[in-house]
C-alpha positions in Angstrom: 54.6 155.2 131.1 57.1 152.4 130.2 60.6 152.2 131.8 63.3 151.3 129.3 67.0 150.6 129.6 68.9 151.4 126.4 72.3 149.9 125.7 74.3 151.5 122.9 77.7 152.1 121.7 78.1 155.9 121.9 76.0 158.9 123.1 77.5 162.1 121.5 75.6 164.8 119.8 78.7 165.7 118.1 79.8 162.3 116.7 79.7 161.8 113.1 78.5 158.2 113.3 76.4 158.0 116.3 75.1 161.5 116.4 71.8 160.5 115.0 71.2 158.3 118.2 71.0 161.4 120.3 67.9 162.1 118.4 66.5 158.6 119.0 67.1 159.0 122.7 65.3 162.4 122.7 62.2 160.8 121.0 62.1 157.9 123.4 62.2 160.1 126.4 59.0 161.7 125.2 57.3 158.3 125.4 59.1 156.5 128.4 61.4 156.8 131.3 64.7 156.1 129.8 68.2 155.0 131.3 71.1 154.7 128.9 74.3 152.5 129.2 76.7 153.5 126.5 80.3 152.2 126.0 81.3 155.9 125.3 79.7 159.2 126.3 80.5 162.6 125.0 78.3 165.6 124.7 74.5 165.4 125.2 71.4 167.3 125.9 68.6 164.8 127.0 66.3 166.2 129.5 65.2 163.7 132.0 67.4 160.9 130.5 69.9 159.1 132.8 73.0 158.4 131.0 76.0 156.4 132.1 79.4 155.6 130.5 80.8 152.0 130.6 84.2 153.6 130.5 85.6 152.9 127.1 85.8 156.5 126.7 88.1 156.5 129.8 90.3 153.9 128.2 89.1 150.8 130.4 89.6 147.4 129.3 86.7 145.2 127.8 86.7 143.3 131.0 86.0 146.3 133.2 83.4 147.8 130.8 81.7 144.6 131.2 81.7 144.6 134.9 80.3 148.1 134.8 77.5 146.9 132.5 76.5 144.4 135.1 77.0 146.9 137.8 74.5 149.4 136.3 72.1 146.6 135.3 71.9 145.5 138.8 71.9 148.9 140.5 69.0 150.2 138.3 67.1 147.0 138.1 64.1 148.6 139.5 64.1 151.7 137.3 63.4 149.6 134.0 61.1 147.0 132.6 62.7 146.2 129.4 66.3 146.3 127.8 66.6 147.8 124.3 70.0 146.8 122.6 71.0 148.9 119.8 72.8 147.3 116.8 75.2 145.0 118.8 74.3 141.3 119.6 76.7 141.4 122.4 74.4 143.8 124.0 72.0 141.0 124.1 74.2 138.2 124.9 76.2 139.7 127.8 73.0 140.9 129.9 70.9 137.8 129.1 71.4 135.7 132.1 70.9 138.4 134.5 67.9 139.8 132.7 66.4 136.3 132.6 66.7 135.9 136.3 65.0 139.3 136.8 62.4 138.4 134.3 63.0 141.2 131.9 62.7 141.0 128.2 65.5 142.1 125.8 64.7 143.6 122.5 67.2 144.3 119.6 67.4 146.9 116.8 69.6 145.5 114.1 70.1 146.9 110.5 72.9 145.3 108.7 73.6 142.7 106.0 76.2 140.8 108.2 75.1 137.6 109.9 77.5 135.9 112.3 77.4 133.5 115.2 76.7 136.4 117.7 73.8 137.5 115.9 72.3 134.0 115.5 72.8 133.4 119.3 71.1 136.8 120.2 68.0 135.9 117.8 67.4 133.0 120.1 67.6 135.1 123.3 65.6 138.3 122.4 61.9 138.8 122.5 61.7 140.9 119.3 64.0 142.1 116.7 63.5 145.4 115.2 65.0 146.2 111.6 64.3 148.4 108.8 63.6 146.1 105.9 63.8 142.4 104.7 67.1 143.1 103.2 68.6 144.6 106.4 68.2 141.5 108.5 69.8 138.2 107.2 68.0 135.7 109.4 64.4 134.3 109.0 62.5 134.6 112.3 59.1 135.0 113.5 60.6 137.5 116.0 61.6 140.2 113.4 59.4 143.3 113.1 60.1 145.4 110.0 59.9 149.1 111.0 61.5 150.9 108.1 64.3 153.5 108.9 64.0 157.0 110.1 65.5 160.4 110.6 64.7 163.6 112.5 62.8 165.2 109.3 62.5 168.6 111.0 66.2 168.9 111.7 67.0 168.3 108.1 64.0 170.1 106.4 65.0 173.1 104.4 62.3 175.4 103.1 64.5 177.3 100.6 65.4 174.8 97.7 66.1 177.5 95.0 69.9 176.5 95.1 69.1 173.2 93.6 68.4 175.1 90.1 71.7 177.2 90.4 73.8 174.8 88.4 77.0 177.0 87.6 78.6 174.4 89.6 76.8 171.0 89.8 77.8 170.0 93.4 77.1 166.6 94.5 77.6 165.0 97.9 77.9 161.6 99.4 77.9 160.8 103.1 79.0 158.0 105.0 82.1 155.9 106.2 84.9 155.7 103.7 84.8 151.7 103.1 84.7 149.5 100.2 81.1 148.5 100.5 80.2 152.2 99.9 81.6 151.7 96.2 82.9 155.2 96.0 85.2 154.1 93.2 82.2 153.8 91.2 81.5 157.4 91.6 85.0 158.4 90.8 84.6 156.6 87.4 81.2 158.2 86.9 82.7 161.7 87.5 85.5 160.9 85.1 82.9 160.1 82.4 80.9 163.4 82.8 83.6 165.8 83.9 84.1 167.3 80.5 80.3 167.7 79.9 79.0 169.2 83.1 80.6 171.4 85.7 80.5 168.7 88.4 82.0 169.0 91.9 81.8 166.3 94.4 82.1 166.5 98.2 82.9 163.0 99.9 81.9 163.5 103.6 83.1 160.9 106.0 86.1 159.1 107.2 87.8 155.7 107.2 87.8 153.6 110.3 89.5 150.2 110.0 93.0 149.6 108.4 91.3 148.2 105.4 89.3 151.5 105.2 92.5 153.6 105.1 93.9 151.5 102.3 90.7 152.0 100.5 90.8 155.6 100.8 94.5 155.7 99.5 93.4 153.8 96.3 90.5 156.4 95.8 92.8 159.3 96.1 95.2 157.5 93.7 92.4 157.0 91.2 91.4 160.8 91.6 94.9 162.0 91.0 95.6 159.6 87.9 92.3 160.7 86.4 93.0 164.4 86.7 90.0 164.9 89.1 91.8 166.5 91.8 89.9 169.8 91.2 86.6 167.8 90.9 86.4 165.7 94.0 87.2 166.7 97.6 87.4 164.6 100.9 85.6 166.7 103.4 86.3 164.3 106.3 83.9 163.6 109.2 81.0 165.9 110.0 78.8 165.7 113.0 75.3 164.6 112.3 74.0 167.8 113.6 76.0 169.8 111.1 75.0 167.9 108.1 71.9 169.9 107.5 73.8 173.0 106.5 76.2 171.0 104.4 73.2 169.6 102.4 72.0 173.1 101.6 75.2 173.6 99.3 74.3 170.4 97.1 72.4 170.0 94.0 72.2 166.2 94.4 73.2 163.3 96.7 74.6 160.0 95.7 74.6 156.8 97.6 76.4 153.7 96.2 75.6 151.1 98.8 74.4 147.6 97.6 71.0 146.5 98.2 70.3 146.0 101.9 69.3 148.3 104.8 68.0 151.9 104.4 71.1 154.1 104.6 70.2 157.1 106.9 72.2 159.3 104.6 69.8 158.8 101.9 66.8 159.7 104.1 68.6 162.8 105.4 69.2 163.9 101.9 65.6 163.5 101.0 64.5 165.4 104.2 66.7 168.1 103.0 65.0 168.2 99.7 68.0 167.0 97.8 67.4 164.7 94.7 69.4 161.4 95.6 70.7 158.7 93.2 70.9 155.3 94.8 71.8 151.9 93.8 70.1 150.3 96.7 66.8 148.9 95.1 65.3 148.7 98.8 64.8 152.5 98.3 62.4 152.1 95.4 59.5 152.1 97.7 60.8 155.4 99.3 61.2 157.2 96.2 57.6 157.1 94.7 57.3 158.4 91.0 61.1 158.7 91.1 61.7 155.0 91.8 63.3 154.4 88.4 64.6 157.8 87.5 66.8 158.2 90.8 68.1 154.5 91.1 70.9 152.9 89.0 72.6 149.5 88.8 75.1 148.8 91.5 78.7 149.4 90.5 77.9 150.7 87.1 79.6 154.0 86.6 78.0 154.5 83.1 74.6 154.3 84.4 75.4 156.6 87.1 77.1 159.2 84.8 73.8 159.1 82.9 71.7 159.8 85.8 73.9 162.7 86.9 73.8 164.3 83.4 70.0 163.9 83.4 69.7 165.7 86.8 72.0 168.5 85.6 69.7 169.3 82.4 66.5 168.9 84.4 65.2 172.5 84.5 63.4 172.3 87.8 64.7 170.2 90.7 62.8 172.1 93.4 59.7 170.1 92.5 61.6 166.8 93.0 63.1 168.1 96.1 59.5 169.1 97.6 58.3 165.8 96.6 60.9 163.8 98.4 60.5 165.9 101.4 56.8 165.0 101.4 57.6 161.3 101.1 60.2 161.1 103.8 58.0 162.9 106.3 55.2 160.2 105.7 57.4 157.2 105.5 60.5 157.9 107.7 59.7 160.2 110.5 61.8 159.4 113.6 58.8 160.3 115.7 56.8 157.6 114.1 59.4 154.9 114.2 60.2 155.4 118.0 56.5 155.4 118.8 56.2 152.1 117.0 59.1 150.7 118.7 57.7 151.7 122.1 54.3 150.0 121.1 56.0 146.9 120.4 57.9 146.6 123.6 
């Protein structure tokens, strides 16, 4: 059995942004001995996994959490053979010199359109880079391994999908951080176009993080008020990943407006729940099978999205589509298969 040290930003099963990684760690622990260093640690339930906080949750400065990083890397040096850095190039750059001296390889998981100097440096230092698709990693490198994206299919699976055909209210859900790249203004414009034709209700699940995000949220709320859509669109706020499955069972459809790039987990979670999902990210076409054209629409095109929403509303049987999507996501995006592939590539 392999011994892996994982460095990540947060371990907290109740967190809306990083709660999914708790599932990853559980799967890693089935295949390897796992030690985790996290900037922040909240609630977790991981049998046999050693989890250590670097202190950000206790308010320590970057200097001191960096000291803690080196301290744990040194103290536990005999308990791991590899370092797996999750999403942050700094988790490659900071440990590299010590890992080089200890002759331990570093691997990076990175799924993001952004390419900066830190990422370019880390690409030179790691043994391999794992990413979802060609669109989700912007540097050409022989070190890149395309793995797809994955979710805990069993956690999101719903046996009863009959609610999909109950359209007295056509409830649409969108999940993710409230930020401009999510193009939520396009969704609001689409709702304005169809609100007099179908009984649409939209739940926006997520919260802003940065100052720019909060300003964007204010603009969205102003659009909703000015468009007379306050009874149609609601902001739900952050929801822990473990509580999302219950929320999906109230929806007739899911919408994701991210541009083409990495595979957003919220789309796969919707599919695992059996919810028809409309996306503007063309990278998902390979994951939608026979619905590749029907469930995609051009980026930032509210009229095209409005037409897709109306078509879903009048479709007699959405259960068949839901079952098909559940089958696809289990075949292509199971977290069990993803983590197994990562471990085999270490």
